[in-house]
VOVO-528649 format. One record per residue (C-alpha): residue in one letter; x, y, z; residue number from 1. Coordinates in steps of 0.5 Angstrom, whole numbers, plus 2048, in hexadecimal, padded with zeros to 3 digits. Example, Ala and Ser with C-alpha at 12.3 -4.5 7.8 and 13.67 -1.06 7.14 Angstrom:
NODE type   x   y   z seq
NODE    A 819 7F7 810   1
NODE    S 81B 7FE 80E   2
END
This chain:
NODE type   x   y   z seq
NODE    M 80D 832 7FC   1
NODE    S 80D 831 7F4   2
NODE    E 807 830 7F1   3
NODE    D 80C 82D 7ED   4
NODE    V 808 825 7EA   5
NODE    V 80D 81E 7EC   6
NODE    W 80D 819 7E8   7
NODE    V 80F 812 7E8   8
NODE    L 815 811 7E3   9
NODE    G 817 80A 7E4  10
NODE    T 813 804 7E9  11
NODE    H 814 7FE 7E9  12
NODE    M 813 7F7 7EF  13
NODE    T 816 7F0 7F1  14
NODE    K 811 7EB 7F2  15
NODE    F 80E 7EA 7F8  16
NODE    A 810 7E3 7FB  17
NODE    R 815 7DF 801  18
NODE    Y 81B 7E1 7FE  19
NODE    K 821 7DC 802  20
NODE    D 825 7DE 7FC  21
NODE    K 825 7E5 7FD  22
NODE    D 826 7EA 803  23
NODE    L 822 7F1 804  24
NODE    I 828 7F4 801  25
NODE    D 827 7EF 7FA  26
NODE    L 821 7F0 7F9  27
NODE    A 821 7FA 7FB  28
NODE    S 827 7FA 7F7  29
NODE    E 823 7F6 7F1  30
NODE    A 81D 7FA 7F0  31
NODE    S 821 800 7F2  32
NODE    L 826 7FE 7EB  33
NODE    G 81F 7FD 7E7  34
NODE    A 81C 803 7E9  35
NODE    L 822 808 7E6  36
NODE    D 823 803 7E1  37
NODE    D 81B 804 7DF  38
NODE    G 81D 80C 7E0  39
NODE    G 823 80C 7DB  40
NODE    V 825 80E 7E1  41
NODE    N 82C 80C 7E5  42
NODE    M 82E 80E 7ED  43
NODE    G 832 814 7EC  44
NODE    D 82C 817 7E9  45
NODE    M 828 816 7F0  46
NODE    D 828 81C 7F5  47
NODE    V 825 818 7FB  48
NODE    M 822 812 7FD  49
NODE    A 81D 810 802  50
NODE    A 81D 808 804  51
NODE    G 817 804 807  52
NODE    C 817 7FE 80B  53
NODE    L 814 7FD 812  54
NODE    Y 817 7F7 815  55
NODE    Q 81F 7FA 814  56
NODE    A 81C 801 815  57
NODE    N 823 801 819  58
NODE    A 828 7FE 814  59
NODE    A 828 804 80F  60
NODE    V 826 801 80A  61
NODE    G 827 806 805  62
NODE    Q 82E 807 805  63
NODE    R 830 7FF 805  64
NODE    V 82C 800 7FE  65
NODE    Q 830 806 7FC  66
NODE    K 835 802 7FE  67
NODE    Q 834 7FD 7F9  68
NODE    I 831 800 7F2  69
NODE    G 836 807 7F4  70
NODE    Q 837 80C 7F9  71
NODE    T 837 813 7F7  72
NODE    G 837 818 7FF  73
NODE    I 82F 819 7FD  74
NODE    P 82A 81A 803  75
NODE    V 827 813 806  76
NODE    Y 821 812 809  77
NODE    N 81F 80C 80C  78
NODE    V 817 80C 80E  79
NODE    A 813 807 811  80
NODE    N 80D 809 812  81
NODE    A 808 802 814  82
NODE    C 804 800 80C  83
NODE    A 804 806 80A  84
NODE    T 80C 806 80A  85
NODE    G 80D 805 803  86
NODE    A 809 80B 7FF  87
NODE    T 80D 80F 806  88
NODE    A 814 80E 802  89
NODE    I 810 810 7FC  90
NODE    R 80E 816 7FF  91
NODE    T 814 819 804  92
NODE    V 817 818 7FB  93
NODE    M 811 81C 7F9  94
NODE    M 812 822 800  95
NODE    A 819 822 7FD  96
NODE    I 818 824 7F6  97
NODE    K 812 829 7F7  98
NODE    A 817 82C 7FC  99
NODE    G 81B 82D 7F7 100
NODE    E 822 82A 7FA 101
NODE    A 821 824 7F4 102
NODE    E 820 823 7EE 103
NODE    M 81F 81B 7EE 104
NODE    G 81F 816 7F3 105
NODE    L 81F 80F 7F4 106
NODE    A 81A 80C 7FA 107
NODE    V 81A 804 7FA 108
NODE    G 815 7FF 7FF 109
NODE    V 817 7F9 803 110
NODE    E 816 7F3 807 111
NODE    Q 818 7ED 809 112
NODE    M 814 7E9 80D 113
NODE    G 814 7E3 80B 114
NODE    K 80F 7DF 80E 115
NODE    M 80E 7E4 814 116
NODE    G 806 7E1 818 117
NODE    M 802 7E6 81A 118
NODE    L 804 7ED 81B 119
NODE    G 800 7F2 81F 120
NODE    G 7FE 7F1 827 121
NODE    A 801 7F7 82D 122
NODE    A 806 7F4 833 123
NODE    A 801 7F4 839 124
NODE    A 803 7FA 83E 125
NODE    R 804 7F6 843 126
NODE    G 804 7EF 844 127
NODE    E 7FE 7EA 846 128
NODE    E 801 7EA 84D 129
NODE    K 7FC 7EB 852 130
NODE    V 7FE 7F3 853 131
NODE    F 7F9 7F8 853 132
NODE    E 7FB 7FE 853 133
NODE    P 7FB 803 84D 134
NODE    G 802 802 848 135
NODE    G 805 803 842 136
NODE    R 803 809 83D 137
NODE    F 7FA 807 83C 138
NODE    G 7FB 806 844 139
NODE    A 7F8 7FF 844 140
NODE    V 7F8 7FA 849 141
NODE    M 7F8 7F5 844 142
NODE    G 7FA 7F3 83C 143
NODE    V 7F4 7F5 839 144
NODE    E 7F7 7F2 832 145
NODE    G 7EF 7ED 830 146
NODE    R 7EC 7F1 836 147
NODE    L 7EA 7F8 834 148
NODE    G 7EB 7F7 82C 149
NODE    T 7F1 7F5 828 150
NODE    N 7F7 7F6 824 151
NODE    M 7F8 7F1 821 152
NODE    M 7F8 7F1 81A 153
NODE    P 7F2 7EC 819 154
NODE    G 7EF 7EF 81E 155
NODE    V 7EE 7F5 81C 156
NODE    F 7EC 7F4 816 157
NODE    A 7E7 7F0 816 158
NODE    Q 7E4 7F5 81B 159
NODE    A 7E4 7FA 816 160
NODE    G 7E1 7F5 811 161
NODE    Q 7DB 7F3 816 162
NODE    E 7D9 7FA 818 163
NODE    Y 7D8 7FB 811 164
NODE    A 7D3 7F6 811 165
NODE    Y 7D1 7F7 816 166
NODE    E 7CE 7FF 814 167
NODE    N 7CE 7FC 80D 168
NODE    D 7C7 7F8 809 169
NODE    G 7CB 7F3 804 170
NODE    V 7D2 7F3 808 171
NODE    G 7D4 7EA 80A 172
NODE    F 7D8 7E4 80A 173
NODE    E 7D6 7E4 803 174
NODE    Q 7D9 7EC 800 175
NODE    F 7E0 7EB 805 176
NODE    A 7E0 7E4 800 177
NODE    K 7E0 7E9 7FB 178
NODE    V 7E5 7ED 7FB 179
NODE    A 7EA 7E7 7FC 180
NODE    E 7E8 7E3 7F7 181
NODE    K 7E8 7E8 7F1 182
NODE    N 7EF 7EB 7F4 183
NODE    H 7F1 7E3 7F4 184
NODE    F 7F0 7E3 7ED 185
NODE    H 7F3 7EA 7EB 186
NODE    S 7F9 7E7 7EE 187
NODE    S 7FA 7E2 7E9 188
NODE    L 7FB 7E7 7E4 189
NODE    N 801 7E9 7E7 190
NODE    P 807 7E7 7E6 191
NODE    L 80A 7EB 7EC 192
NODE    A 805 7E7 7F1 193
NODE    Q 807 7E3 7F7 194
NODE    Y 801 7E0 7F5 195
NODE    Q 7FE 7DE 7EE 196
NODE    K 7F8 7DA 7EF 197
NODE    A 7F1 7DB 7F0 198
NODE    F 7EB 7D9 7F5 199
NODE    T 7E6 7D7 7F5 200
NODE    L 7DF 7DA 7F9 201
NODE    E 7DF 7D4 7FB 202
NODE    E 7E6 7D2 7FD 203
NODE    I 7E6 7D9 801 204
NODE    M 7E1 7D8 806 205
NODE    G 7E3 7D2 808 206
NODE    G 7E9 7D4 809 207
NODE    E 7EB 7D4 810 208
NODE    V 7EA 7D9 814 209
NODE    I 7EF 7DE 816 210
NODE    A 7EA 7E3 819 211
NODE    Y 7E3 7E4 817 212
NODE    P 7E2 7E5 811 213
NODE    N 7E9 7E4 80F 214
NODE    T 7EA 7DD 80F 215
NODE    L 7F2 7DC 80C 216
NODE    L 7F0 7DD 804 217
NODE    M 7ED 7E5 806 218
NODE    C 7F4 7E6 80B 219
NODE    C 7FA 7EA 807 220
NODE    P 801 7E5 807 221
NODE    T 808 7E7 80A 222
NODE    G 80E 7E7 805 223
NODE    D 814 7EA 802 224
NODE    G 815 7EF 7FC 225
NODE    S 816 7F7 7FA 226
NODE    A 813 7FD 7F5 227
NODE    A 817 804 7F4 228
NODE    V 815 809 7F0 229
NODE    V 81A 80F 7EC 230
NODE    L 815 815 7EE 231
NODE    V 818 81C 7EA 232
NODE    S 815 822 7E8 233
NODE    D 812 826 7E4 234
NODE    E 817 82A 7E1 235
NODE    R 81B 825 7E1 236
NODE    L 817 820 7DD 237
NODE    K 817 826 7D8 238
NODE    S 81D 826 7D6 239
NODE    M 81D 81E 7D4 240
NODE    P 81B 81B 7CE 241
NODE    K 814 81A 7CC 242
NODE    E 814 812 7CC 243
NODE    V 816 813 7D3 244
NODE    Q 811 819 7D4 245
NODE    K 80C 815 7D2 246
NODE    R 80D 80F 7D7 247
NODE    A 80D 813 7DD 248
NODE    V 807 812 7E2 249
NODE    K 804 819 7E5 250
NODE    I 803 819 7ED 251
NODE    S 7FE 81D 7EE 252
NODE    A 7FD 81C 7F5 253
NODE    S 800 81A 7FB 254
NODE    V 7FC 81A 802 255
NODE    L 800 817 808 256
NODE    N 7FC 818 80F 257
NODE    S 7FB 815 816 258
NODE    D 7F4 813 81A 259
NODE    P 7F0 819 81D 260
NODE    W 7EE 817 824 261
NODE    T 7E7 813 824 262
NODE    E 7E5 810 82A 263
NODE    G 7E4 80A 828 264
NODE    A 7EB 808 825 265
NODE    Q 7EE 80A 82D 266
NODE    V 7EB 802 82C 267
NODE    Q 7EB 7FF 826 268
NODE    P 7F0 803 820 269
NODE    D 7EC 807 81B 270
NODE    V 7EE 805 813 271
NODE    N 7E8 80A 811 272
NODE    T 7E8 811 813 273
NODE    L 7F0 811 810 274
NODE    T 7EF 80F 80A 275
NODE    R 7E7 812 80A 276
NODE    N 7EB 819 80B 277
NODE    A 7F3 817 806 278
NODE    V 7EE 815 800 279
NODE    D 7EA 81B 800 280
NODE    A 7F1 820 800 281
NODE    A 7F3 81C 7FB 282
NODE    Y 7EE 81D 7F7 283
NODE    E 7ED 824 7F8 284
NODE    Q 7F4 824 7F6 285
NODE    A 7F4 821 7EF 286
NODE    G 7F0 823 7EE 287
NODE    V 7EC 81E 7EC 288
NODE    G 7E5 819 7F0 289
NODE    P 7E5 811 7EF 290
NODE    E 7E0 811 7E9 291
NODE    D 7E8 814 7E7 292
NODE    L 7EB 80D 7E8 293
NODE    D 7ED 808 7E4 294
NODE    L 7EF 804 7E9 295
NODE    V 7F0 803 7F0 296
NODE    E 7F7 7FF 7F5 297
NODE    L 7F4 800 7FC 298
NODE    H 7F6 7FC 803 299
NODE    D 7F3 7F6 803 300
NODE    C 7F7 7F2 808 301
NODE    F 7F0 7EF 809 302
NODE    A 7EB 7EE 805 303
NODE    T 7E7 7F2 809 304
NODE    A 7EA 7F7 80A 305
NODE    E 7EA 7F8 802 306
NODE    L 7E2 7F8 802 307
NODE    R 7E2 7FE 808 308
NODE    H 7E6 802 803 309
NODE    Y 7E3 801 7FE 310
NODE    D 7DE 806 802 311
NODE    N 7E4 80A 805 312
NODE    L 7E6 80C 7FF 313
NODE    R 7E0 80E 7FC 314
NODE    L 7E0 808 7F6 315
NODE    C 7D9 807 7F8 316
NODE    E 7D3 809 7FB 317
NODE    E 7D3 80B 802 318
NODE    G 7D1 803 806 319
NODE    G 7D1 801 7FF 320
NODE    A 7D8 7FC 7FF 321
NODE    G 7D4 7F5 7FF 322
NODE    E 7CF 7F7 7F9 323
NODE    W 7D5 7FA 7F5 324
NODE    I 7D9 7F3 7F7 325
NODE    D 7D3 7EF 7F5 326
NODE    R 7D2 7F4 7ED 327
NODE    R 7DA 7F1 7ED 328
NODE    G 7DC 7F9 7ED 329
NODE    P 7E3 7F9 7EE 330
NODE    W 7E5 7F3 7EB 331
NODE    R 7EA 7F3 7E4 332
NODE    D 7E4 7F5 7E0 333
NODE    G 7DF 7F8 7E5 334
NODE    E 7DD 800 7E5 335
NODE    T 7E4 802 7EA 336
NODE    P 7EA 7FC 7EA 337
NODE    V 7ED 7FA 7F0 338
NODE    N 7F3 7F7 7F3 339
NODE    V 7F5 7F3 7EB 340
NODE    S 7FB 7F2 7ED 341
NODE    G 7F8 7ED 7F2 342
NODE    G 7F7 7F3 7F8 343
NODE    L 7FC 7F0 7FE 344
NODE    L 7F8 7EB 7FF 345
NODE    S 7FB 7E7 7FA 346
NODE    K 801 7EC 7F7 347
NODE    G 803 7EC 7FD 348
NODE    H 805 7F0 804 349
NODE    P 80C 7F2 804 350
NODE    I 80B 7F7 809 351
NODE    G 811 7FC 808 352
NODE    A 80F 7FC 7FF 353
NODE    T 808 7FC 7FE 354
NODE    G 806 803 7FF 355
NODE    V 80C 802 7F9 356
NODE    A 809 7FD 7F4 357
NODE    N 802 801 7F4 358
NODE    V 805 805 7F1 359
NODE    Y 80A 800 7ED 360
NODE    E 803 7FC 7EA 361
NODE    V 7FE 804 7E9 362
NODE    A 805 806 7E5 363
NODE    T 804 800 7E2 364
NODE    H 7FE 800 7DF 365
NODE    L 7FE 809 7DE 366
NODE    R 804 806 7D9 367
NODE    G 7FF 801 7D7 368
NODE    E 806 7FC 7D8 369
NODE    A 802 7F7 7DC 370
NODE    G 801 7F2 7D7 371
NODE    D 7FC 7ED 7D9 372
NODE    R 7F9 7F0 7DF 373
NODE    Q 7F8 7F7 7DB 374
NODE    I 7F2 7FC 7DC 375
NODE    E 7F0 7FE 7D6 376
NODE    D 7F2 806 7D5 377
NODE    A 7F4 808 7DC 378
NODE    K 7F4 810 7DC 379
NODE    V 7F4 80F 7E4 380
NODE    A 7F5 80B 7E8 381
NODE    M 7F5 80C 7F1 382
NODE    T 7F9 808 7F7 383
NODE    H 7F8 807 7FE 384
NODE    V 7FC 803 804 385
NODE    I 7FA 803 80B 386
NODE    G 800 803 811 387
NODE    L 7FC 802 817 388
NODE    G 7FF 807 81D 389
NODE    S 7FD 80A 819 390
NODE    A 7FF 80D 813 391
NODE    C 7FB 80E 80C 392
NODE    G 7FE 80E 805 393
NODE    I 7FB 810 7FE 394
NODE    H 7FD 812 7F8 395
NODE    I 7FB 814 7F1 396
NODE    L 7FC 812 7EB 397
NODE    E 7FC 814 7E3 398
NODE    K 7FE 813 7DC 399
NODE    S 803 817 7D9 400
NODE    G 7FF 81C 7D5 401
NODE    L 804 81C 7CF 402
END
């Protein structure tokens, strides 16, 4: 694999919303054409394409998008990796460039979920009939969902938060709610967010409880949207005009991993260990530490998840996530701004799009083009996604030094 740097040349994101007049391919085409235009290139310049989509993973999304924006015969990879789908699409194009098979490529993430409802949950190993003979992969005699842990998303992340609160002082319902307060406020500055309304702490804590401690306003919505990036090799970028090189954003680290074996994960998904392993590898790969980050877009599918990931990503002292949110460390005017887009809680979470949208967000800040939500003098940023199953994708990006 080449040691040459890979750069973000162009990027674009649709507004996250619920679209009745556009379909999946409309959204992906809009983001793809926007990213190509932003980079000053076209489909004829692309050597590879990756399309990330979870709920139409078997529908040749990449090829269908090409029929709208240009068919040139290049290889297309259709990828699905739970909530890490978009990050996996980026990494797929990046690896093709690193391998010397491509100089430039397009990665697009897209999802159309509408009001899909509660996600997650495993089918019973067998029916609830009174047959007491082991069956299925796990030898169960009855369904285990809700009896031995849960795979329902609200339950998984409620449990993760409650475990952290149990293990560490200064963490409770209010600290989790403060995460949502921050992200809803941040979204009020983001015109592409699905929701752009600030809420008081009292409104958040007084909302309908979905899975304690997460109330409705502490849970991300489903929705529709797409984001895309054009990636380019270092050698190809050097042949481009200086003004193009100045807007390019360096990818200093790209890490994708999965669960190692942990005892507790046999009952309840472990969202912590693989995140810690991935971020440690990313920091080493990029040659930076958490103290160097100017902003972070992390996977806040629930408020409890974000608080837990402050610790997992080394953004605060070990066990100190409650104290960090209390002193406003992750607010846009704090020590390390987190989810200045509004995060999944308010920006929205069309699953296949999220990993790419995170890169769009931080690249926009590193370019100094984020408008009212701009983090001043941003030079280094990180994105993080987790897809239960599990997969963790982390990218560290840096502003061009030109």
